[in-house]
PyMOL Python script that loads the backbone (N, CA, C, O; Angstrom):
from pymol import cmd

cmd.read_pdbstr("""\
ATOM      1  N   MET A   1      20.818 -38.944  -3.180  1.00  0.00           N
ATOM      2  CA  MET A   1      20.433 -38.308  -4.418  1.00  0.00           C
ATOM      3  C   MET A   1      19.266 -37.361  -4.155  1.00  0.00           C
ATOM      4  O   MET A   1      18.276 -37.730  -3.524  1.00  0.00           O
ATOM      5  N   MET A   2      19.402 -36.170  -4.638  1.00  0.00           N
ATOM      6  CA  MET A   2      18.393 -35.136  -4.427  1.00  0.00           C
ATOM      7  C   MET A   2      17.287 -35.259  -5.463  1.00  0.00           C
ATOM      8  O   MET A   2      17.544 -35.426  -6.656  1.00  0.00           O
ATOM      9  N   THR A   3      16.070 -35.174  -4.988  1.00  0.00           N
ATOM     10  CA  THR A   3      14.967 -35.242  -5.938  1.00  0.00           C
ATOM     11  C   THR A   3      14.734 -33.878  -6.557  1.00  0.00           C
ATOM     12  O   THR A   3      15.280 -32.873  -6.102  1.00  0.00           O
ATOM     13  N   LYS A   4      13.926 -33.853  -7.586  1.00  0.00           N
ATOM     14  CA  LYS A   4      13.623 -32.585  -8.272  1.00  0.00           C
ATOM     15  C   LYS A   4      12.917 -31.619  -7.330  1.00  0.00           C
ATOM     16  O   LYS A   4      13.155 -30.413  -7.386  1.00  0.00           O
ATOM     17  N   ILE A   5      12.045 -32.142  -6.460  1.00  0.00           N
ATOM     18  CA  ILE A   5      11.318 -31.272  -5.538  1.00  0.00           C
ATOM     19  C   ILE A   5      12.276 -30.618  -4.559  1.00  0.00           C
ATOM     20  O   ILE A   5      12.148 -29.427  -4.277  1.00  0.00           O
ATOM     21  N   ASP A   6      13.237 -31.374  -4.033  1.00  0.00           N
ATOM     22  CA  ASP A   6      14.223 -30.812  -3.121  1.00  0.00           C
ATOM     23  C   ASP A   6      15.063 -29.737  -3.813  1.00  0.00           C
ATOM     24  O   ASP A   6      15.370 -28.707  -3.212  1.00  0.00           O
ATOM     25  N   GLU A   7      15.427 -29.968  -5.051  1.00  0.00           N
ATOM     26  CA  GLU A   7      16.178 -28.958  -5.807  1.00  0.00           C
ATOM     27  C   GLU A   7      15.367 -27.679  -5.969  1.00  0.00           C
ATOM     28  O   GLU A   7      15.890 -26.575  -5.822  1.00  0.00           O
ATOM     29  N   ARG A   8      14.102 -27.842  -6.271  1.00  0.00           N
ATOM     30  CA  ARG A   8      13.241 -26.660  -6.429  1.00  0.00           C
ATOM     31  C   ARG A   8      13.079 -25.923  -5.116  1.00  0.00           C
ATOM     32  O   ARG A   8      13.077 -24.692  -5.094  1.00  0.00           O
ATOM     33  N   LYS A   9      12.942 -26.658  -4.015  1.00  0.00           N
ATOM     34  CA  LYS A   9      12.841 -26.015  -2.695  1.00  0.00           C
ATOM     35  C   LYS A   9      14.097 -25.217  -2.395  1.00  0.00           C
ATOM     36  O   LYS A   9      14.015 -24.095  -1.896  1.00  0.00           O
ATOM     37  N   ASN A  10      15.240 -25.777  -2.690  1.00  0.00           N
ATOM     38  CA  ASN A  10      16.510 -25.083  -2.446  1.00  0.00           C
ATOM     39  C   ASN A  10      16.623 -23.816  -3.292  1.00  0.00           C
ATOM     40  O   ASN A  10      17.130 -22.800  -2.818  1.00  0.00           O
ATOM     41  N   ILE A  11      16.158 -23.869  -4.524  1.00  0.00           N
ATOM     42  CA  ILE A  11      16.187 -22.681  -5.386  1.00  0.00           C
ATOM     43  C   ILE A  11      15.278 -21.601  -4.817  1.00  0.00           C
ATOM     44  O   ILE A  11      15.660 -20.431  -4.777  1.00  0.00           O
ATOM     45  N   ILE A  12      14.081 -21.976  -4.376  1.00  0.00           N
ATOM     46  CA  ILE A  12      13.143 -21.004  -3.822  1.00  0.00           C
ATOM     47  C   ILE A  12      13.702 -20.364  -2.564  1.00  0.00           C
ATOM     48  O   ILE A  12      13.593 -19.152  -2.383  1.00  0.00           O
ATOM     49  N   VAL A  13      14.302 -21.168  -1.691  1.00  0.00           N
ATOM     50  CA  VAL A  13      14.882 -20.636  -0.455  1.00  0.00           C
ATOM     51  C   VAL A  13      16.035 -19.694  -0.769  1.00  0.00           C
ATOM     52  O   VAL A  13      16.201 -18.675  -0.099  1.00  0.00           O
ATOM     53  N   SER A  14      16.825 -20.019  -1.773  1.00  0.00           N
ATOM     54  CA  SER A  14      17.976 -19.168  -2.103  1.00  0.00           C
ATOM     55  C   SER A  14      17.551 -17.843  -2.733  1.00  0.00           C
ATOM     56  O   SER A  14      18.312 -16.876  -2.686  1.00  0.00           O
ATOM     57  N   LEU A  15      16.358 -17.774  -3.320  1.00  0.00           N
ATOM     58  CA  LEU A  15      15.919 -16.553  -3.986  1.00  0.00           C
ATOM     59  C   LEU A  15      15.156 -15.599  -3.061  1.00  0.00           C
ATOM     60  O   LEU A  15      14.787 -14.503  -3.485  1.00  0.00           O
ATOM     61  N   LYS A  16      14.917 -15.989  -1.821  1.00  0.00           N
ATOM     62  CA  LYS A  16      14.187 -15.114  -0.907  1.00  0.00           C
ATOM     63  C   LYS A  16      15.003 -13.862  -0.623  1.00  0.00           C
ATOM     64  O   LYS A  16      16.233 -13.895  -0.593  1.00  0.00           O
ATOM     65  N   ALA A  17      14.292 -12.754  -0.414  1.00  0.00           N
ATOM     66  CA  ALA A  17      14.961 -11.476  -0.141  1.00  0.00           C
ATOM     67  C   ALA A  17      15.640 -11.525   1.225  1.00  0.00           C
ATOM     68  O   ALA A  17      15.129 -12.133   2.165  1.00  0.00           O
ATOM     69  N   ASN A  18      16.780 -10.888   1.318  1.00  0.00           N
ATOM     70  CA  ASN A  18      17.550 -10.894   2.560  1.00  0.00           C
ATOM     71  C   ASN A  18      17.622  -9.518   3.200  1.00  0.00           C
ATOM     72  O   ASN A  18      18.554  -9.249   3.959  1.00  0.00           O
ATOM     73  N   TYR A  19      16.685  -8.655   2.924  1.00  0.00           N
ATOM     74  CA  TYR A  19      16.724  -7.326   3.512  1.00  0.00           C
ATOM     75  C   TYR A  19      15.922  -7.317   4.804  1.00  0.00           C
ATOM     76  O   TYR A  19      14.997  -8.108   4.989  1.00  0.00           O
ATOM     77  N   GLY A  20      16.296  -6.408   5.687  1.00  0.00           N
ATOM     78  CA  GLY A  20      15.582  -6.272   6.945  1.00  0.00           C
ATOM     79  C   GLY A  20      15.941  -7.380   7.922  1.00  0.00           C
ATOM     80  O   GLY A  20      16.722  -8.283   7.620  1.00  0.00           O
ATOM     81  N   GLU A  21      15.346  -7.278   9.099  1.00  0.00           N
ATOM     82  CA  GLU A  21      15.559  -8.290  10.118  1.00  0.00           C
ATOM     83  C   GLU A  21      14.695  -9.496   9.833  1.00  0.00           C
ATOM     84  O   GLU A  21      13.509  -9.354   9.536  1.00  0.00           O
ATOM     85  N   ARG A  22      15.265 -10.669   9.919  1.00  0.00           N
ATOM     86  CA  ARG A  22      14.529 -11.890   9.654  1.00  0.00           C
ATOM     87  C   ARG A  22      13.625 -12.262  10.829  1.00  0.00           C
ATOM     88  O   ARG A  22      12.537 -12.800  10.626  1.00  0.00           O
ATOM     89  N   ASN A  23      14.062 -11.982  12.039  1.00  0.00           N
ATOM     90  CA  ASN A  23      13.358 -12.444  13.221  1.00  0.00           C
ATOM     91  C   ASN A  23      12.615 -11.309  13.923  1.00  0.00           C
ATOM     92  O   ASN A  23      12.795 -11.094  15.121  1.00  0.00           O
ATOM     93  N   ASN A  24      11.804 -10.605  13.196  1.00  0.00           N
ATOM     94  CA  ASN A  24      11.003  -9.560  13.817  1.00  0.00           C
ATOM     95  C   ASN A  24       9.972 -10.192  14.715  1.00  0.00           C
ATOM     96  O   ASN A  24       9.389 -11.227  14.393  1.00  0.00           O
ATOM     97  N   GLY A  25       9.758  -9.557  15.842  1.00  0.00           N
ATOM     98  CA  GLY A  25       8.734 -10.049  16.745  1.00  0.00           C
ATOM     99  C   GLY A  25       7.357  -9.723  16.203  1.00  0.00           C
ATOM    100  O   GLY A  25       7.199  -8.873  15.327  1.00  0.00           O
ATOM    101  N   ILE A  26       6.374 -10.409  16.734  1.00  0.00           N
ATOM    102  CA  ILE A  26       5.003 -10.192  16.278  1.00  0.00           C
ATOM    103  C   ILE A  26       4.537  -8.776  16.628  1.00  0.00           C
ATOM    104  O   ILE A  26       3.721  -8.199  15.909  1.00  0.00           O
ATOM    105  N   GLU A  27       5.050  -8.213  17.729  1.00  0.00           N
ATOM    106  CA  GLU A  27       4.667  -6.854  18.109  1.00  0.00           C
ATOM    107  C   GLU A  27       5.154  -5.836  17.085  1.00  0.00           C
ATOM    108  O   GLU A  27       4.442  -4.887  16.758  1.00  0.00           O
ATOM    109  N   LYS A  28       6.362  -6.036  16.582  1.00  0.00           N
ATOM    110  CA  LYS A  28       6.889  -5.124  15.565  1.00  0.00           C
ATOM    111  C   LYS A  28       6.098  -5.223  14.271  1.00  0.00           C
ATOM    112  O   LYS A  28       5.850  -4.216  13.608  1.00  0.00           O
ATOM    113  N   ARG A  29       5.708  -6.428  13.920  1.00  0.00           N
ATOM    114  CA  ARG A  29       4.914  -6.609  12.703  1.00  0.00           C
ATOM    115  C   ARG A  29       3.544  -5.965  12.847  1.00  0.00           C
ATOM    116  O   ARG A  29       3.052  -5.322  11.920  1.00  0.00           O
ATOM    117  N   ILE A  30       2.928  -6.140  14.014  1.00  0.00           N
ATOM    118  CA  ILE A  30       1.621  -5.525  14.253  1.00  0.00           C
ATOM    119  C   ILE A  30       1.735  -4.016  14.220  1.00  0.00           C
ATOM    120  O   ILE A  30       0.875  -3.346  13.647  1.00  0.00           O
ATOM    121  N   GLN A  31       2.784  -3.462  14.827  1.00  0.00           N
ATOM    122  CA  GLN A  31       2.987  -2.016  14.821  1.00  0.00           C
ATOM    123  C   GLN A  31       3.193  -1.506  13.397  1.00  0.00           C
ATOM    124  O   GLN A  31       2.655  -0.462  13.028  1.00  0.00           O
ATOM    125  N   SER A  32       3.957  -2.228  12.608  1.00  0.00           N
ATOM    126  CA  SER A  32       4.176  -1.829  11.221  1.00  0.00           C
ATOM    127  C   SER A  32       2.871  -1.862  10.436  1.00  0.00           C
ATOM    128  O   SER A  32       2.608  -0.963   9.638  1.00  0.00           O
ATOM    129  N   LEU A  33       2.052  -2.883  10.652  1.00  0.00           N
ATOM    130  CA  LEU A  33       0.764  -2.967   9.971  1.00  0.00           C
ATOM    131  C   LEU A  33      -0.176  -1.851  10.403  1.00  0.00           C
ATOM    132  O   LEU A  33      -0.930  -1.327   9.583  1.00  0.00           O
ATOM    133  N   LYS A  34      -0.141  -1.484  11.673  1.00  0.00           N
ATOM    134  CA  LYS A  34      -0.983  -0.386  12.158  1.00  0.00           C
ATOM    135  C   LYS A  34      -0.575   0.933  11.520  1.00  0.00           C
ATOM    136  O   LYS A  34      -1.429   1.723  11.117  1.00  0.00           O
ATOM    137  N   ILE A  35       0.721   1.172  11.428  1.00  0.00           N
ATOM    138  CA  ILE A  35       1.209   2.405  10.810  1.00  0.00           C
ATOM    139  C   ILE A  35       0.818   2.446   9.339  1.00  0.00           C
ATOM    140  O   ILE A  35       0.366   3.477   8.841  1.00  0.00           O
ATOM    141  N   THR A  36       0.990   1.339   8.652  1.00  0.00           N
ATOM    142  CA  THR A  36       0.649   1.277   7.234  1.00  0.00           C
ATOM    143  C   THR A  36      -0.847   1.469   7.010  1.00  0.00           C
ATOM    144  O   THR A  36      -1.254   2.196   6.103  1.00  0.00           O
ATOM    145  N   SER A  37      -1.655   0.825   7.825  1.00  0.00           N
ATOM    146  CA  SER A  37      -3.105   0.953   7.644  1.00  0.00           C
ATOM    147  C   SER A  37      -3.588   2.352   8.008  1.00  0.00           C
ATOM    148  O   SER A  37      -4.508   2.865   7.371  1.00  0.00           O
ATOM    149  N   SER A  38      -2.987   2.982   9.018  1.00  0.00           N
ATOM    150  CA  SER A  38      -3.396   4.352   9.344  1.00  0.00           C
ATOM    151  C   SER A  38      -2.981   5.318   8.238  1.00  0.00           C
ATOM    152  O   SER A  38      -3.714   6.259   7.932  1.00  0.00           O
ATOM    153  N   PHE A  39      -1.816   5.096   7.638  1.00  0.00           N
ATOM    154  CA  PHE A  39      -1.383   5.922   6.511  1.00  0.00           C
ATOM    155  C   PHE A  39      -2.336   5.760   5.332  1.00  0.00           C
ATOM    156  O   PHE A  39      -2.706   6.741   4.688  1.00  0.00           O
ATOM    157  N   ASN A  40      -2.732   4.515   5.050  1.00  0.00           N
ATOM    158  CA  ASN A  40      -3.694   4.267   3.974  1.00  0.00           C
ATOM    159  C   ASN A  40      -5.037   4.921   4.273  1.00  0.00           C
ATOM    160  O   ASN A  40      -5.677   5.456   3.367  1.00  0.00           O
ATOM    161  N   PHE A  41      -5.471   4.888   5.526  1.00  0.00           N
ATOM    162  CA  PHE A  41      -6.728   5.509   5.915  1.00  0.00           C
ATOM    163  C   PHE A  41      -6.681   7.020   5.718  1.00  0.00           C
ATOM    164  O   PHE A  41      -7.632   7.611   5.207  1.00  0.00           O
ATOM    165  N   ILE A  42      -5.582   7.643   6.120  1.00  0.00           N
ATOM    166  CA  ILE A  42      -5.432   9.093   5.965  1.00  0.00           C
ATOM    167  C   ILE A  42      -5.429   9.475   4.487  1.00  0.00           C
ATOM    168  O   ILE A  42      -6.063  10.459   4.105  1.00  0.00           O
ATOM    169  N   LEU A  43      -4.724   8.709   3.648  1.00  0.00           N
ATOM    170  CA  LEU A  43      -4.712   8.993   2.214  1.00  0.00           C
ATOM    171  C   LEU A  43      -6.099   8.820   1.602  1.00  0.00           C
ATOM    172  O   LEU A  43      -6.502   9.602   0.741  1.00  0.00           O
ATOM    173  N   THR A  44      -6.827   7.802   2.043  1.00  0.00           N
ATOM    174  CA  THR A  44      -8.176   7.578   1.534  1.00  0.00           C
ATOM    175  C   THR A  44      -9.093   8.735   1.887  1.00  0.00           C
ATOM    176  O   THR A  44      -9.865   9.195   1.045  1.00  0.00           O
ATOM    177  N   ILE A  45      -9.016   9.206   3.118  1.00  0.00           N
ATOM    178  CA  ILE A  45      -9.832  10.350   3.543  1.00  0.00           C
ATOM    179  C   ILE A  45      -9.456  11.592   2.729  1.00  0.00           C
ATOM    180  O   ILE A  45     -10.336  12.324   2.276  1.00  0.00           O
ATOM    181  N   PHE A  46      -8.164  11.830   2.542  1.00  0.00           N
ATOM    182  CA  PHE A  46      -7.703  13.004   1.815  1.00  0.00           C
ATOM    183  C   PHE A  46      -8.221  13.008   0.380  1.00  0.00           C
ATOM    184  O   PHE A  46      -8.781  14.003  -0.080  1.00  0.00           O
ATOM    185  N   PHE A  47      -8.033  11.895  -0.326  1.00  0.00           N
ATOM    186  CA  PHE A  47      -8.481  11.844  -1.717  1.00  0.00           C
ATOM    187  C   PHE A  47      -9.996  11.774  -1.836  1.00  0.00           C
ATOM    188  O   PHE A  47     -10.567  12.232  -2.825  1.00  0.00           O
ATOM    189  N   GLY A  48     -10.642  11.207  -0.838  1.00  0.00           N
ATOM    190  CA  GLY A  48     -12.101  11.225  -0.815  1.00  0.00           C
ATOM    191  C   GLY A  48     -12.636  12.635  -0.677  1.00  0.00           C
ATOM    192  O   GLY A  48     -13.620  12.999  -1.321  1.00  0.00           O
ATOM    193  N   LEU A  49     -11.987  13.435   0.169  1.00  0.00           N
ATOM    194  CA  LEU A  49     -12.403  14.836   0.321  1.00  0.00           C
ATOM    195  C   LEU A  49     -12.166  15.624  -0.967  1.00  0.00           C
ATOM    196  O   LEU A  49     -12.980  16.473  -1.330  1.00  0.00           O
ATOM    197  N   ILE A  50     -11.070  15.353  -1.650  1.00  0.00           N
ATOM    198  CA  ILE A  50     -10.826  16.023  -2.930  1.00  0.00           C
ATOM    199  C   ILE A  50     -11.920  15.654  -3.929  1.00  0.00           C
ATOM    200  O   ILE A  50     -12.435  16.518  -4.639  1.00  0.00           O
ATOM    201  N   LEU A  51     -12.271  14.375  -3.982  1.00  0.00           N
ATOM    202  CA  LEU A  51     -13.324  13.928  -4.890  1.00  0.00           C
ATOM    203  C   LEU A  51     -14.664  14.556  -4.526  1.00  0.00           C
ATOM    204  O   LEU A  51     -15.390  15.017  -5.407  1.00  0.00           O
ATOM    205  N   LEU A  52     -14.995  14.579  -3.252  1.00  0.00           N
ATOM    206  CA  LEU A  52     -16.249  15.179  -2.799  1.00  0.00           C
ATOM    207  C   LEU A  52     -16.281  16.677  -3.102  1.00  0.00           C
ATOM    208  O   LEU A  52     -17.312  17.202  -3.521  1.00  0.00           O
ATOM    209  N   THR A  53     -15.176  17.355  -2.897  1.00  0.00           N
ATOM    210  CA  THR A  53     -15.092  18.778  -3.202  1.00  0.00           C
ATOM    211  C   THR A  53     -15.281  19.037  -4.693  1.00  0.00           C
ATOM    212  O   THR A  53     -15.955  19.991  -5.082  1.00  0.00           O
ATOM    213  N   SER A  54     -14.689  18.193  -5.518  1.00  0.00           N
ATOM    214  CA  SER A  54     -14.837  18.395  -6.961  1.00  0.00           C
ATOM    215  C   SER A  54     -16.271  18.142  -7.415  1.00  0.00           C
ATOM    216  O   SER A  54     -16.777  18.845  -8.290  1.00  0.00           O
ATOM    217  N   ILE A  55     -16.925  17.149  -6.829  1.00  0.00           N
ATOM    218  CA  ILE A  55     -18.318  16.878  -7.192  1.00  0.00           C
ATOM    219  C   ILE A  55     -19.221  18.021  -6.767  1.00  0.00           C
ATOM    220  O   ILE A  55     -20.063  18.472  -7.544  1.00  0.00           O
ATOM    221  N   ILE A  56     -19.050  18.492  -5.535  1.00  0.00           N
ATOM    222  CA  ILE A  56     -19.897  19.580  -5.039  1.00  0.00           C
ATOM    223  C   ILE A  56     -19.643  20.866  -5.807  1.00  0.00           C
ATOM    224  O   ILE A  56     -20.584  21.587  -6.138  1.00  0.00           O
ATOM    225  N   SER A  57     -18.371  21.165  -6.095  1.00  0.00           N
ATOM    226  CA  SER A  57     -18.081  22.392  -6.843  1.00  0.00           C
ATOM    227  C   SER A  57     -18.623  22.303  -8.267  1.00  0.00           C
ATOM    228  O   SER A  57     -19.030  23.316  -8.837  1.00  0.00           O
ATOM    229  N   GLY A  58     -18.634  21.116  -8.842  1.00  0.00           N
ATOM    230  CA  GLY A  58     -19.212  20.950 -10.173  1.00  0.00           C
ATOM    231  C   GLY A  58     -20.716  21.162 -10.168  1.00  0.00           C
ATOM    232  O   GLY A  58     -21.272  21.738 -11.103  1.00  0.00           O
ATOM    233  N   LEU A  59     -21.374  20.694  -9.113  1.00  0.00           N
ATOM    234  CA  LEU A  59     -22.820  20.884  -9.002  1.00  0.00           C
ATOM    235  C   LEU A  59     -23.198  22.335  -8.748  1.00  0.00           C
ATOM    236  O   LEU A  59     -24.242  22.797  -9.209  1.00  0.00           O
ATOM    237  N   LEU A  60     -22.360  23.049  -8.022  1.00  0.00           N
ATOM    238  CA  LEU A  60     -22.642  24.442  -7.695  1.00  0.00           C
ATOM    239  C   LEU A  60     -22.147  25.424  -8.761  1.00  0.00           C
ATOM    240  O   LEU A  60     -22.426  26.620  -8.676  1.00  0.00           O
ATOM    241  N   GLY A  61     -21.432  24.938  -9.738  1.00  0.00           N
ATOM    242  CA  GLY A  61     -21.012  25.787 -10.845  1.00  0.00           C
ATOM    243  C   GLY A  61     -19.643  26.401 -10.693  1.00  0.00           C
ATOM    244  O   GLY A  61     -19.238  27.197 -11.541  1.00  0.00           O
ATOM    245  N   TYR A  62     -18.911  26.063  -9.645  1.00  0.00           N
ATOM    246  CA  TYR A  62     -17.545  26.565  -9.510  1.00  0.00           C
ATOM    247  C   TYR A  62     -16.646  25.828 -10.490  1.00  0.00           C
ATOM    248  O   TYR A  62     -16.899  24.671 -10.826  1.00  0.00           O
ATOM    249  N   GLU A  63     -15.604  26.496 -10.944  1.00  0.00           N
ATOM    250  CA  GLU A  63     -14.759  25.900 -11.977  1.00  0.00           C
ATOM    251  C   GLU A  63     -13.347  25.613 -11.475  1.00  0.00           C
ATOM    252  O   GLU A  63     -12.392  25.671 -12.251  1.00  0.00           O
ATOM    253  N   TYR A  64     -13.207  25.310 -10.213  1.00  0.00           N
ATOM    254  CA  TYR A  64     -11.876  25.015  -9.686  1.00  0.00           C
ATOM    255  C   TYR A  64     -11.330  23.704 -10.225  1.00  0.00           C
ATOM    256  O   TYR A  64     -10.148  23.608 -10.555  1.00  0.00           O
ATOM    257  N   PHE A  65     -12.176  22.705 -10.314  1.00  0.00           N
ATOM    258  CA  PHE A  65     -11.699  21.377 -10.688  1.00  0.00           C
ATOM    259  C   PHE A  65     -12.145  20.984 -12.098  1.00  0.00           C
ATOM    260  O   PHE A  65     -12.267  19.795 -12.391  1.00  0.00           O
ATOM    261  N   ARG A  66     -12.382  21.924 -12.940  1.00  0.00           N
ATOM    262  CA  ARG A  66     -12.720  21.628 -14.330  1.00  0.00           C
ATOM    263  C   ARG A  66     -11.455  21.175 -15.062  1.00  0.00           C
ATOM    264  O   ARG A  66     -10.363  21.675 -14.793  1.00  0.00           O
ATOM    265  N   TRP A  67     -11.609  20.232 -15.979  1.00  0.00           N
ATOM    266  CA  TRP A  67     -10.467  19.720 -16.722  1.00  0.00           C
ATOM    267  C   TRP A  67      -9.805  20.808 -17.552  1.00  0.00           C
ATOM    268  O   TRP A  67      -8.581  20.838 -17.678  1.00  0.00           O
ATOM    269  N   GLN A  68     -10.603  21.695 -18.115  1.00  0.00           N
ATOM    270  CA  GLN A  68     -10.049  22.756 -18.939  1.00  0.00           C
ATOM    271  C   GLN A  68      -9.237  23.752 -18.095  1.00  0.00           C
ATOM    272  O   GLN A  68      -8.271  24.331 -18.590  1.00  0.00           O
ATOM    273  N   LYS A  69      -9.616  23.950 -16.845  1.00  0.00           N
ATOM    274  CA  LYS A  69      -8.887  24.876 -15.975  1.00  0.00           C
ATOM    275  C   LYS A  69      -7.623  24.259 -15.404  1.00  0.00           C
ATOM    276  O   LYS A  69      -6.660  24.968 -15.112  1.00  0.00           O
ATOM    277  N   ILE A  70      -7.621  22.939 -15.242  1.00  0.00           N
ATOM    278  CA  ILE A  70      -6.458  22.272 -14.653  1.00  0.00           C
ATOM    279  C   ILE A  70      -5.340  22.265 -15.678  1.00  0.00           C
ATOM    280  O   ILE A  70      -4.255  21.752 -15.405  1.00  0.00           O
TER     281      ILE A  70
END
""", "prot")
cmd.dss("prot")
cmd.show_as("cartoon", "prot")
cmd.util.cbc("prot")
cmd.orient("prot")
């Protein structure tokens, strides 16, 4: 006789996603994480530069990034 906990475990296992390779090596996972983190770093730098440019242009009186002009 199956207990309630075993039934719940079976439901959870059956609902797991089945996309991609199940048995990825640790090297592939590390490489994927490195690519993702470098992409996030590049996006952070890009948007940080946009923010810095808008702040500096606002202080200097340029109207490139004014809400009314956008």
